[in-house]
Z-matrix of the N, CA and C atoms (Angstrom, degrees):
N
C 1 1.441
C 2 1.535 1 108.56
N 3 1.315 2 115.39 1 129.65
C 4 1.457 3 121.11 2 -179.83
C 5 1.518 4 110.13 3 -85.60
N 6 1.317 5 116.06 4 133.83
C 7 1.459 6 121.20 5 179.64
C 8 1.524 7 108.71 6 -92.56
N 9 1.318 8 117.00 7 128.74
C 10 1.458 9 122.25 8 -179.12
C 11 1.522 10 108.67 9 -111.05
N 12 1.313 11 115.20 10 124.59
C 13 1.462 12 120.90 11 177.20
C 14 1.516 13 109.02 12 -107.71
N 15 1.313 14 116.22 13 140.30
C 16 1.456 15 120.81 14 177.47
C 17 1.521 16 109.36 15 -111.70
N 18 1.301 17 115.58 16 135.53
C 19 1.452 18 121.43 17 173.93
C 20 1.514 19 107.22 18 -93.91
N 21 1.317 20 115.89 19 134.26
C 22 1.455 21 118.33 20 177.56
C 23 1.521 22 109.36 21 -139.16
N 24 1.278 23 114.65 22 157.20
C 25 1.453 24 121.55 23 -179.09
C 26 1.523 25 108.21 24 -108.13
N 27 1.327 26 115.85 25 128.17
C 28 1.457 27 120.83 26 -179.66
C 29 1.518 28 108.81 27 -132.22
N 30 1.308 29 117.30 28 129.49
C 31 1.450 30 122.19 29 174.73
C 32 1.524 31 107.37 30 -85.51
N 33 1.331 32 116.92 31 113.22
C 34 1.462 33 120.85 32 -178.59
C 35 1.514 34 112.67 33 -85.92
N 36 1.298 35 117.22 34 -26.34
C 37 1.449 36 117.79 35 -178.53
C 38 1.507 37 113.03 36 -162.53
N 39 1.292 38 115.01 37 131.86
C 40 1.461 39 123.33 38 170.29
C 41 1.510 40 103.83 39 -132.59
N 42 1.336 41 114.49 40 79.28
C 43 1.449 42 121.80 41 -165.47
C 44 1.517 43 111.86 42 -123.37
N 45 1.319 44 114.85 43 160.32
C 46 1.463 45 119.71 44 170.21
C 47 1.529 46 107.56 45 -68.01
N 48 1.306 47 116.48 46 138.12
C 49 1.451 48 120.74 47 179.71
C 50 1.526 49 108.45 48 -71.06
N 51 1.333 50 118.85 49 126.10
C 52 1.463 51 121.17 50 -170.90
C 53 1.526 52 116.24 51 -82.10
N 54 1.325 53 117.69 52 -4.11
C 55 1.457 54 120.47 53 -177.22
C 56 1.520 55 110.44 54 -107.11
N 57 1.329 56 116.63 55 152.65
C 58 1.463 57 120.86 56 179.87
C 59 1.524 58 110.47 57 -70.37
N 60 1.323 59 116.70 58 -46.77
C 61 1.465 60 119.72 59 -179.62
C 62 1.520 61 110.30 60 -99.28
N 63 1.310 62 115.37 61 141.38
C 64 1.467 63 121.64 62 179.44
C 65 1.522 64 110.23 63 -94.22
N 66 1.315 65 116.65 64 54.60
C 67 1.463 66 121.40 65 179.56
C 68 1.522 67 109.88 66 -77.52
N 69 1.323 68 115.39 67 161.71
C 70 1.461 69 119.78 68 177.47
C 71 1.511 70 112.27 69 -57.99
N 72 1.326 71 117.37 70 -41.20
C 73 1.473 72 119.71 71 -178.96
C 74 1.526 73 111.56 72 -68.12
N 75 1.335 74 117.84 73 -37.05
C 76 1.469 75 119.54 74 177.11
C 77 1.527 76 111.42 75 -67.74
N 78 1.324 77 116.87 76 -39.17
C 79 1.465 78 120.45 77 178.23
C 80 1.526 79 110.02 78 -65.65
N 81 1.325 80 117.00 79 -42.94
C 82 1.465 81 120.65 80 178.45
C 83 1.528 82 110.41 81 -60.28
N 84 1.320 83 116.84 82 -44.80
C 85 1.466 84 120.68 83 179.37
C 86 1.523 85 111.09 84 -63.94
N 87 1.322 86 116.74 85 -38.65
C 88 1.464 87 121.38 86 179.38
C 89 1.535 88 110.82 87 -64.16
N 90 1.333 89 116.62 88 -42.72
C 91 1.470 90 120.54 89 177.51
C 92 1.530 91 110.05 90 -59.56
N 93 1.319 92 116.48 91 -48.24
C 94 1.465 93 121.16 92 -179.63
C 95 1.530 94 110.43 93 -61.43
N 96 1.328 95 117.72 94 -41.90
C 97 1.472 96 121.44 95 -179.49
C 98 1.528 97 112.26 96 -65.76
N 99 1.332 98 116.80 97 -42.46
C 100 1.474 99 120.00 98 178.87
C 101 1.529 100 109.82 99 -62.80
N 102 1.321 101 117.21 100 -44.37
C 103 1.462 102 120.13 101 178.67
C 104 1.530 103 110.88 102 -63.09
N 105 1.322 104 117.08 103 -43.05
C 106 1.472 105 121.12 104 -178.86
C 107 1.526 106 111.53 105 -63.37
N 108 1.313 107 116.89 106 -33.32
C 109 1.474 108 121.23 107 178.77
C 110 1.533 109 110.91 108 -56.53
N 111 1.325 110 116.14 109 -30.85
C 112 1.462 111 121.64 110 -179.36
C 113 1.531 112 112.49 111 -105.48
N 114 1.327 113 116.09 112 13.54
C 115 1.459 114 119.86 113 178.02
C 116 1.520 115 113.65 114 72.94
N 117 1.320 116 116.95 115 26.19
C 118 1.460 117 121.69 116 -177.12
C 119 1.525 118 111.06 117 -113.67
N 120 1.316 119 114.77 118 161.29
C 121 1.461 120 122.46 119 169.70
C 122 1.520 121 106.87 120 -128.33
N 123 1.313 122 116.86 121 177.66
C 124 1.459 123 119.77 122 177.53
C 125 1.526 124 112.17 123 -61.59
N 126 1.321 125 117.50 124 -25.09
C 127 1.470 126 120.76 125 177.97
C 128 1.526 127 112.05 126 -64.84
N 129 1.330 128 116.56 127 -23.62
C 130 1.466 129 121.21 128 -178.58
C 131 1.522 130 113.01 129 -86.44
N 132 1.320 131 117.38 130 -9.95
C 133 1.456 132 122.11 131 -172.44
C 134 1.517 133 110.00 132 -106.77
N 135 1.301 134 116.42 133 134.02
C 136 1.472 135 121.12 134 179.04
C 137 1.516 136 111.72 135 -94.18
N 138 1.334 137 117.59 136 -43.02
C 139 1.462 138 120.79 137 -175.32
C 140 1.516 139 110.69 138 -141.58
N 141 1.327 140 115.12 139 136.46
C 142 1.454 141 122.95 140 172.77
C 143 1.521 142 105.35 141 -123.67
N 144 1.316 143 118.09 142 137.83
C 145 1.462 144 120.21 143 -179.46
C 146 1.532 145 109.52 144 -125.78
N 147 1.336 146 116.85 145 81.54
C 148 1.469 147 119.57 146 173.77
C 149 1.529 148 109.74 147 -88.71
N 150 1.326 149 116.71 148 -179.06
C 151 1.464 150 118.24 149 173.63
C 152 1.527 151 108.83 150 -74.69
N 153 1.298 152 117.59 151 179.06
C 154 1.457 153 120.89 152 -174.46
C 155 1.515 154 114.72 153 -101.94
N 156 1.322 155 117.79 154 23.59
C 157 1.462 156 120.26 155 -178.78
C 158 1.529 157 111.01 156 -66.22
N 159 1.316 158 116.27 157 153.43
C 160 1.462 159 120.80 158 -175.35
C 161 1.522 160 113.01 159 -62.93
N 162 1.340 161 118.08 160 -32.55
C 163 1.467 162 119.06 161 179.16
C 164 1.532 163 111.56 162 -69.29
N 165 1.322 164 117.36 163 -32.84
C 166 1.463 165 120.77 164 175.20
C 167 1.518 166 111.55 165 -68.71
N 168 1.329 167 115.44 166 -39.12
C 169 1.464 168 120.08 167 177.06
C 170 1.525 169 109.86 168 -62.81
N 171 1.338 170 116.36 169 -42.48
C 172 1.460 171 120.29 170 178.35
C 173 1.528 172 110.68 171 -61.85
N 174 1.330 173 117.36 172 -41.57
C 175 1.468 174 121.12 173 178.85
C 176 1.523 175 110.76 174 -60.24
N 177 1.330 176 116.86 175 -43.28
C 178 1.465 177 120.89 176 -179.49
C 179 1.515 178 111.19 177 -65.76
N 180 1.319 179 116.16 178 -38.10
C 181 1.467 180 118.99 179 176.09
C 182 1.523 181 110.75 180 -64.56
N 183 1.337 182 116.96 181 -39.52
C 184 1.467 183 121.19 182 178.78
C 185 1.534 184 110.99 183 -63.77
N 186 1.334 185 115.82 184 -32.55
C 187 1.470 186 121.16 185 179.62
C 188 1.528 187 111.89 186 -85.89
N 189 1.327 188 117.11 187 -3.28
C 190 1.471 189 123.29 188 178.23
C 191 1.525 190 112.47 189 61.01
N 192 1.335 191 116.01 190 45.21
C 193 1.461 192 119.92 191 175.16
C 194 1.526 193 108.68 192 -112.51
N 195 1.308 194 116.03 193 144.50
C 196 1.459 195 120.56 194 178.96
C 197 1.521 196 109.21 195 -81.08
N 198 1.310 197 115.99 196 151.28
C 199 1.458 198 119.69 197 -179.70
C 200 1.515 199 109.88 198 -152.95
N 201 1.316 200 114.35 199 165.02
C 202 1.457 201 122.49 200 179.06
C 203 1.523 202 106.59 201 -135.71
N 204 1.315 203 117.38 202 132.86
C 205 1.463 204 121.09 203 177.82
C 206 1.521 205 108.44 204 -89.76
N 207 1.312 206 115.73 205 125.19
C 208 1.465 207 122.95 206 178.43
C 209 1.521 208 107.25 207 -112.94
N 210 1.321 209 117.65 208 128.15
C 211 1.458 210 120.52 209 178.03
C 212 1.516 211 109.85 210 -112.26
N 213 1.332 212 115.15 211 130.92
C 214 1.459 213 121.65 212 177.20
C 215 1.527 214 108.18 213 -111.59
N 216 1.296 215 116.98 214 137.59
C 217 1.454 216 120.73 215 179.80
C 218 1.515 217 109.29 216 -113.84
N 219 1.305 218 115.71 217 131.26
C 220 1.458 219 122.62 218 176.46
C 221 1.512 220 104.83 219 -154.46
N 222 1.306 221 116.53 220 -128.04
C 223 1.457 222 119.84 221 174.53
C 224 1.524 223 110.70 222 -68.36
N 225 1.327 224 116.22 223 -26.44
C 226 1.466 225 121.27 224 178.44
C 227 1.521 226 108.03 225 -142.17
N 228 1.288 227 115.77 226 161.59
C 229 1.457 228 120.10 227 176.09
C 230 1.521 229 107.48 228 -86.32
N 231 1.286 230 116.22 229 125.99
C 232 1.453 231 121.94 230 179.29
C 233 1.518 232 107.49 231 -118.59
N 234 1.316 233 116.67 232 123.70
C 235 1.459 234 120.09 233 179.76
C 236 1.530 235 108.12 234 -105.32
N 237 1.279 236 115.88 235 129.68
C 238 1.459 237 121.55 236 175.39
C 239 1.505 238 108.68 237 -125.91
N 240 1.297 239 115.74 238 147.47
C 241 1.447 240 120.94 239 174.45
C 242 1.505 241 108.23 240 -104.10
N 243 1.294 242 116.27 241 131.58
C 244 1.445 243 120.75 242 172.15
C 245 1.529 244 104.68 243 -102.89
N 246 1.291 245 115.62 244 111.79
C 247 1.465 246 121.51 245 -174.08
C 248 1.498 247 109.34 246 -106.19
N 249 1.302 248 116.06 247 124.92
C 250 1.449 249 121.06 248 178.22
C 251 1.513 250 108.50 249 -115.03
N 252 1.309 251 116.77 250 118.74
C 253 1.462 252 120.76 251 -178.03
C 254 1.515 253 109.60 252 -98.89
N 255 1.316 254 116.21 253 77.74
C 256 1.464 255 122.74 254 178.44
C 257 1.530 256 109.65 255 -86.48
N 258 1.295 257 116.66 256 62.98
C 259 1.462 258 120.89 257 -175.88
C 260 1.500 259 111.03 258 -107.82
């Protein structure tokens, strides 16, 4: 019997940030808390797409996840991180 896996995209949180400062450590803790709310860890997540700000990059480094910065050019420069959690 062949096993079929489906990939799906789920938005886990579109929330107000609960901390006063947007430090890398606060962002990292927020990511972990949002995942825990749904019984998940970083091992359960394949891709995260935050913006490319330096504090987000620091949070990802603190969480030990690999990422790639993608820059799109149009009317403005938009930086996105494509995060792959191959853990």
